[in-house]
C-alpha positions as CSV (number, residue, x, y, z in Angstrom):
1,M,-43.0,-36.0,67.1
2,S,-44.4,-34.7,63.5
3,A,-43.0,-33.3,60.4
4,P,-43.2,-29.3,60.2
5,P,-45.4,-28.5,57.8
6,A,-44.2,-28.5,53.7
7,A,-43.8,-24.8,52.5
8,H,-46.6,-23.6,50.8
9,R,-46.5,-23.0,47.2
10,P,-49.8,-20.5,46.0
11,G,-52.1,-22.8,43.7
12,S,-50.6,-25.9,44.7
13,N,-53.7,-27.1,47.0
14,G,-51.2,-27.9,49.7
15,E,-48.5,-30.1,47.9
16,S,-44.7,-29.8,47.9
17,D,-41.8,-31.4,47.5
18,G,-40.6,-30.2,51.0
19,T,-38.6,-27.7,49.3
20,A,-38.9,-24.2,50.7
21,L,-39.3,-21.6,47.8
22,P,-37.5,-18.4,47.7
23,T,-40.8,-15.9,47.4
24,A,-40.2,-13.4,49.8
25,A,-38.4,-11.6,47.7
26,P,-39.5,-11.7,44.6
27,R,-42.8,-10.9,45.7
28,I,-40.9,-7.0,47.6
29,A,-39.1,-6.8,44.3
30,S,-42.3,-6.7,41.8
31,R,-43.7,-4.5,44.0
32,A,-44.1,-1.3,41.8
33,L,-42.0,1.8,43.6
34,R,-44.6,4.4,43.8
35,L,-43.7,8.2,43.4
36,G,-46.5,8.7,46.0
37,D,-44.9,6.4,48.7
38,L,-41.5,8.2,48.7
39,V,-42.9,11.7,48.7
40,K,-44.9,10.6,51.9
41,A,-41.9,9.0,53.4
42,W,-39.5,12.0,52.4
43,R,-42.1,14.5,54.0
44,T,-42.6,12.8,57.4
45,T,-38.5,14.1,57.8
46,A,-38.9,17.6,55.8
47,G,-39.8,19.3,58.4
48,D,-37.2,21.8,61.0
49,H,-35.3,19.4,62.8
50,G,-35.9,16.2,61.0
51,Q,-39.8,16.8,62.1
52,P,-42.8,16.1,60.1
53,M,-44.0,18.5,57.4
54,T,-47.6,18.5,57.2
55,Q,-49.5,18.4,53.3
56,A,-50.6,21.9,54.0
57,A,-47.0,23.2,54.5
58,L,-45.0,21.0,51.2
59,A,-48.2,22.8,49.6
60,A,-47.1,25.8,50.3
61,A,-43.7,25.1,49.4
62,V,-44.4,24.2,46.1
63,G,-47.3,26.6,45.1
64,R,-50.2,23.8,45.0
65,S,-53.0,23.3,46.7
66,E,-53.0,20.5,49.6
67,R,-55.2,18.4,47.7
68,W,-52.8,18.3,44.9
69,V,-50.2,17.1,47.4
70,R,-52.6,14.2,49.1
71,D,-53.3,13.1,45.4
72,L,-49.9,12.7,44.6
73,E,-48.8,10.9,47.8
74,T,-52.2,8.3,47.3
75,G,-52.5,7.9,43.7
76,A,-55.5,8.4,43.3
77,A,-56.0,11.0,40.6
78,P,-52.8,11.7,38.0
79,V,-50.8,14.6,39.0
80,Q,-48.1,16.0,37.0
81,V,-45.4,17.3,38.8
82,G,-43.1,18.3,35.7
83,R,-41.6,21.9,36.0
84,R,-42.3,21.5,40.2
85,L,-39.7,18.8,40.3
86,R,-36.9,21.3,41.5
87,E,-39.1,23.1,44.3
88,L,-40.2,19.8,45.6
89,A,-36.8,18.8,45.5
90,D,-35.8,21.8,47.7
91,A,-38.7,21.5,49.9
92,L,-38.2,18.0,50.6
93,R,-34.6,18.9,51.3
94,L,-33.4,15.7,49.2
95,D,-30.3,14.7,48.3
96,P,-28.8,14.5,44.7
97,A,-29.4,10.6,44.7
98,E,-32.6,11.1,46.1
99,R,-33.8,13.8,43.9
100,R,-32.8,11.4,40.6
101,T,-34.5,9.4,42.0
102,L,-37.9,11.7,42.2
103,A,-37.5,12.9,38.4
104,A,-36.5,9.2,37.6
105,L,-39.9,7.8,39.0
106,A,-41.6,11.5,37.6
107,G,-40.9,10.1,34.3
108,R,-38.3,12.5,33.2
109,P,-34.2,12.7,34.1
110,A,-32.9,14.9,36.1
111,T,-31.0,17.7,34.6
112,A,-28.7,20.3,35.7
113,S,-30.9,22.7,37.3
114,D,-33.2,20.1,39.0
115,L,-30.1,19.7,41.6
116,P,-29.0,21.7,43.9
117,D,-26.2,24.3,43.5
118,D,-23.2,22.9,45.7
119,D,-23.9,20.1,44.0
120,G,-22.9,21.5,40.7
121,A,-19.8,23.3,42.6
122,R,-18.5,19.6,43.3
123,T,-19.1,18.1,40.2
124,K,-17.8,20.4,38.5
125,A,-14.9,20.1,40.9
126,L,-14.9,15.8,40.0
127,M,-14.9,17.1,36.5
128,D,-11.6,19.2,36.8
129,L,-9.3,16.6,39.0
130,L,-10.8,14.1,36.1
131,V,-9.3,15.9,33.1
132,A,-6.7,17.1,35.3
133,S,-5.0,13.4,35.4
134,Q,-4.7,13.7,31.2
135,S,-2.4,14.2,29.7
136,A,-4.2,13.5,25.9
137,P,-6.4,16.2,25.1
138,A,-10.0,15.8,27.3
139,V,-13.1,18.5,27.7
140,V,-15.8,17.9,30.0
141,Y,-19.2,18.9,28.5
142,D,-22.9,19.1,29.9
143,T,-26.3,18.3,28.0
144,S,-26.1,21.6,26.2
145,Y,-22.5,20.5,24.7
146,T,-21.3,23.8,26.9
147,V,-17.5,23.4,28.3
148,V,-17.1,22.5,31.5
149,S,-13.7,21.5,31.9
150,Y,-10.8,20.7,30.2
151,S,-7.2,19.2,30.1
152,R,-4.2,21.0,29.4
153,A,-3.6,19.4,26.2
154,A,-6.6,20.2,24.8
155,A,-6.3,24.2,25.9
156,A,-3.2,23.7,24.2
157,L,-4.8,22.7,20.7
158,W,-7.9,24.5,20.8
159,P,-7.4,27.9,23.3
160,G,-11.5,28.9,22.1
161,L,-11.9,25.9,24.8
162,M,-10.8,28.6,27.8
163,E,-13.4,31.7,26.7
164,P,-16.3,32.2,28.6
165,G,-19.3,30.1,27.3
166,A,-17.0,27.6,25.2
167,N,-19.8,25.5,23.9
168,L,-18.9,22.3,21.1
169,M,-21.2,22.6,19.0
170,R,-21.3,26.3,18.1
171,W,-17.2,26.2,17.8
172,L,-17.9,22.7,15.3
173,L,-20.6,24.3,13.7
174,L,-20.2,28.2,13.1
175,D,-17.0,29.2,14.5
176,S,-14.4,29.5,10.6
177,D,-12.0,28.0,12.5
178,A,-13.3,24.6,12.4
179,R,-14.5,24.6,8.8
180,T,-10.7,25.5,8.4
181,Q,-9.0,23.2,10.5
182,V,-11.6,20.0,10.4
183,H,-11.5,18.1,7.4
184,D,-14.5,17.5,5.2
185,W,-16.4,20.0,7.0
186,H,-19.8,19.3,6.2
187,R,-20.0,15.8,6.1
188,Q,-18.6,16.1,10.0
189,A,-21.2,19.0,10.5
190,S,-23.6,16.8,9.6
191,E,-22.7,13.5,11.5
192,I,-20.8,14.6,14.4
193,G,-22.8,18.3,15.0
194,V,-26.5,18.5,13.6
195,Q,-27.0,14.5,14.0
196,Q,-26.4,14.7,17.7
197,L,-28.3,18.0,18.1
198,R,-31.2,16.2,16.6
199,Y,-30.8,13.3,19.2
200,A,-30.8,15.5,22.2
201,L,-33.9,17.6,20.9
202,I,-35.7,14.1,20.8
203,H,-34.2,12.9,23.5
204,R,-33.7,16.3,26.1
205,G,-35.8,18.9,24.4
206,A,-38.8,19.2,26.1
207,D,-36.9,19.7,29.9
208,D,-33.7,21.4,28.4
209,P,-34.9,24.4,27.0
210,R,-30.6,25.0,25.8
211,I,-30.8,22.3,23.1
212,P,-33.7,24.3,21.1
213,A,-32.0,27.7,21.7
214,L,-28.9,26.3,20.5
215,I,-30.5,24.7,17.8
216,D,-32.1,27.5,16.6
217,E,-29.2,29.5,17.2
218,V,-26.5,27.1,14.9
219,C,-29.6,27.0,12.0
220,A,-29.9,30.1,11.6
221,D,-26.7,30.0,9.0
222,P,-27.7,29.2,5.8
223,D,-25.3,25.7,5.9
224,I,-26.6,24.3,8.9
225,R,-30.0,24.8,7.8
226,T,-28.9,22.9,4.4
227,I,-27.5,20.1,6.0
228,W,-30.3,20.4,8.8
229,N,-32.9,19.5,6.4
230,A,-30.9,17.1,4.4
231,S,-31.2,14.3,6.6
232,T,-33.0,13.1,9.5
233,R,-30.6,10.4,10.9
234,V,-29.5,10.8,14.7
235,R,-26.8,10.2,16.3
236,K,-26.5,9.7,20.0
237,S,-22.5,10.8,20.3
238,A,-19.2,11.3,18.8
239,D,-17.8,8.4,20.6
240,G,-15.8,6.6,18.2
241,A,-15.6,9.3,15.1
242,S,-12.7,9.5,13.1
243,L,-11.6,13.1,12.1
244,R,-8.8,14.6,9.6
245,L,-7.8,17.5,11.1
246,S,-5.0,20.7,10.7
247,L,-4.5,22.7,13.6
248,P,-2.4,25.6,13.9
249,A,-0.9,24.9,17.0
250,L,0.8,21.7,15.1
251,G,1.7,23.6,11.9
252,W,-1.3,22.9,10.0
253,E,0.0,18.9,9.4
254,P,-2.9,16.8,8.8
255,I,-3.4,14.6,11.6
256,T,-5.9,11.9,12.4
257,A,-8.1,12.2,15.8
258,V,-10.1,9.3,17.2
259,A,-12.7,10.9,19.9
260,H,-13.9,8.6,23.0
261,V,-17.4,9.6,25.1
262,L,-17.5,8.8,28.5
263,S,-20.2,9.1,30.7
264,P,-18.6,9.0,34.3
265,S,-20.8,8.0,37.3
266,A,-19.8,11.1,39.4
267,G,-21.5,13.4,36.9
268,P,-24.3,11.8,35.2
269,D,-25.3,14.9,33.2
270,H,-21.5,15.5,31.9
271,R,-19.5,13.5,28.9
272,V,-15.9,13.2,29.4
273,L,-14.8,13.5,25.1
274,M,-11.0,12.3,25.0
275,V,-9.2,12.3,21.9
276,N,-6.5,10.1,20.9
277,W,-4.5,10.1,17.5
278,T,-3.1,8.1,15.3
279,G,-0.5,7.8,12.6
280,A,3.3,9.3,12.6
281,A,2.3,12.6,13.8
282,T,1.5,11.2,17.6
283,E,5.3,12.2,19.0
284,R,4.9,15.3,17.2
285,V,1.5,16.2,19.0
286,V,2.9,15.5,22.1
287,T,6.3,17.7,21.7
288,A,3.9,20.4,20.7
289,V,1.2,20.5,23.6
290,T,3.7,20.1,26.5
291,P,4.8,22.8,28.1
292,R,8.2,23.2,29.5
293,L,8.7,22.4,32.6
294,D,11.0,24.8,34.2
295,L,7.9,26.5,35.8
296,V,7.5,28.5,39.0
297,E,7.3,26.4,42.1
298,R,4.9,27.5,43.6
299,R,2.7,27.3,39.8
300,R,4.3,23.5,39.8
301,L,3.2,22.6,43.6
302,V,-0.8,23.5,42.4
303,Q,-0.7,22.1,38.7
304,E,0.3,18.6,40.4
305,A,-3.7,18.6,42.5
306,T,-5.3,20.2,39.0
307,A,-5.0,21.9,35.9
308,R,-7.1,24.6,36.4
309,V,-6.9,26.9,39.4
310,S,-9.9,29.2,40.6
311,V,-8.8,32.4,42.1
312,A,-10.8,35.5,43.5
313,T,-9.2,38.0,41.0
314,A,-8.0,38.7,37.8
315,H,-5.1,40.3,39.8
316,A,-4.9,36.9,41.8
317,A,-4.4,34.9,38.3
318,A,-1.8,37.3,37.4
319,D,0.0,36.9,40.3
320,L,0.5,33.1,39.4
321,A,3.0,34.1,36.9
322,G,5.4,35.1,39.5
323,A,7.2,38.6,39.4
324,E,8.0,38.3,35.9
325,G,4.9,37.8,34.5
326,V,3.9,40.2,31.5
327,P,0.2,41.2,31.2
328,L,-1.2,41.1,27.9
329,P,-4.7,43.3,28.1
330,G,-4.6,43.9,24.3
331,L,-4.9,40.3,23.4
332,A,-7.1,39.4,26.0
333,R,-9.5,42.3,24.4
334,L,-9.4,40.3,21.7
335,I,-10.3,37.5,23.1
336,G,-13.8,39.0,24.6
337,P,-15.4,40.0,28.1
338,G,-14.1,38.2,30.9
339,C,-10.4,37.4,29.9
340,S,-7.1,38.1,31.6
341,L,-4.1,37.2,30.2
342,T,-0.4,37.0,31.3
343,L,2.5,35.5,30.4
344,A,5.1,33.9,32.0
345,P,8.6,34.1,30.1
346,R,10.6,32.0,32.2
347,S,8.1,28.6,31.3
348,G,7.2,29.7,27.7
349,T,3.6,29.7,28.7
350,V,0.7,31.9,29.6
351,L,-1.8,32.1,32.1
352,W,-5.2,32.3,30.1
353,A,-7.9,33.1,32.8
354,T,-11.9,33.7,32.4
355,Q,-14.3,34.6,34.8
356,A,-16.9,32.0,36.2
357,P,-20.4,32.6,36.6
358,D,-19.9,33.0,40.2
359,G,-17.5,36.1,39.8
360,R,-14.1,33.7,40.2
361,W,-11.4,33.4,37.8
362,D,-10.7,30.1,36.3
363,V,-6.9,29.5,35.2
364,S,-5.3,27.6,33.0
365,E,-1.7,27.9,31.6
366,I,-0.8,26.7,28.1
367,A,2.2,26.9,25.6
368,A,2.4,30.5,24.5
369,Y,2.6,29.3,20.9
370,P,-1.0,28.7,20.3
371,V,-2.3,31.5,22.0
372,M,0.0,33.5,19.3
373,V,-1.6,31.4,16.3
374,R,-4.7,32.2,18.2
375,L,-4.9,36.0,17.4
376,P,-2.5,36.2,14.0
377,E,-4.5,40.0,14.0
378,A,-3.0,41.2,16.6
379,A,0.2,40.9,14.4
380,V,-0.7,43.6,11.9
381,D,-2.0,46.0,15.0
382,P,0.8,48.2,16.0
383,A,-1.2,48.8,19.6
384,L,0.0,45.1,20.3
385,R,3.2,44.8,18.0
386,D,4.7,44.6,22.0
387,E,2.6,42.3,23.2
388,F,2.4,40.0,20.4
389,T,6.2,40.3,20.0
390,A,6.6,39.4,24.2
391,L,4.0,36.3,23.1
392,A,6.3,35.2,19.6
393,R,9.5,35.4,21.9
394,A,8.0,33.4,24.4
395,S,6.8,30.4,22.0
396,L,10.3,29.7,21.1
397,P,13.2,28.2,23.3
398,P,15.3,30.0,25.7
399,E,18.8,29.3,24.3
400,P,19.3,32.4,21.1
401,D,20.6,29.6,18.6
402,A,18.2,27.3,18.9
403,A,15.6,29.7,18.9
404,T,17.2,31.4,16.0
405,R,16.2,27.8,14.1
406,Q,13.1,27.5,15.2
407,S,12.7,30.7,13.9
408,R,13.7,30.2,10.5
409,A,12.1,26.9,10.4
410,L,8.5,29.1,11.2
411,K,9.9,31.5,8.8
412,E,10.2,29.1,5.7
413,Q,7.0,27.3,6.2
414,L,5.3,31.1,6.5
415,K,6.9,31.8,2.6
416,A,5.8,28.6,1.5
417,R,2.0,29.6,2.7
418,I,2.4,32.7,1.4
419,E,3.6,31.2,-2.0
420,V,0.3,28.8,-2.3
421,L,-2.1,31.8,-1.5
422,D,0.1,33.6,-4.4
423,S,-1.0,30.8,-6.6
424,I,-4.2,30.5,-5.5
425,E,-4.7,34.6,-6.5
426,R,-2.8,34.3,-10.0
427,D,-5.5,31.5,-10.8
428,L,-8.5,33.5,-9.6
429,R,-7.6,36.5,-11.5
430,A,-6.8,34.1,-14.6
431,P,-8.7,34.7,-17.8
432,V,-11.9,32.2,-18.1
433,P,-11.3,30.2,-21.4
434,K,-13.9,30.7,-23.2
435,T,-16.4,27.8,-24.6
436,E,-17.6,27.3,-27.9
437,A,-21.2,27.3,-28.0
């Protein structure tokens, strides 16, 4: 009985040492995955009830010719998918993973506009759950730096996150609060702001028109335009950046924050910014941003699952405060349209609701004090005095003696700041000494 033939090695003239070579897997893996092959395969099940879709039907669905589809599938001629990516994916009934594969083979990453709306809704729900579990400040933002979700601790420190259309770059580069709260603002605006925007423009600007539009908007500010023109450096993200901050919610005490940026696999077009605190201020931070826990039971049960609630109307958002809830319509108008504020006196918190693009209202609950600090102009408006007074009282401990002690401490801080401002004004009014020629 003869032995079986030895495995054949290509180019070896049939000679072999008798060891079979694993040639099949490398040959398969080395074959280039062609866009046309996948499009043709997807088309065979894209019709009604899983039936094949004709080339003519696909061409009509994407607004191109039948020849364009044929060239795409066969590779007979170069075909630019480009702006037809979403239409092509919709016509082929691709799921999110297939849409990203289509985009990758077409030569660019999938953006949020390439994905179906329901996938965006699922992603947002996942992002909400992700930050809800964080006791530290955490913010989810998309590829244009627009805020998608945030933790309660982040909202307590930066209430502006809850405003409709909040954008991290707009806040850092254009908001006057940022220039007050961020130490060495010009350097941070360059390293964390402008350098990231330049990187985004190079890598995503051609496919995401929001990036160049955002850059044009911020560069309309003379300071930002000067910073933009002063350097050509780029930065991918704020990960690892260290900032010195003085936040009103923390009594303007200087603290050091370290940024960490994560890329969740559940939302590739999103980033999670988490903030860790360093130094002796940590305990004070935790105390300041954690609202008292004597919450109305139904709100407590909801917030065990998520820090954000979505309801159909602004009235439904206000109802979450319970029977003792105090509407704050005047203060809400200061924030802007699409905002509703309701004070929950028992918990010393505010239900801050913002209207989402789909018409529903996203609700977050934060401590009363950061809201009061966010709206200092309300204190001098007689029409808002009652609402501001109710907000200020809720920011103090419920026990009269403890509230009195904290109120006196706050007044001492304000008195010290007024004295500093008076000193600065005196220096500004002082005559400038003449210098000898």
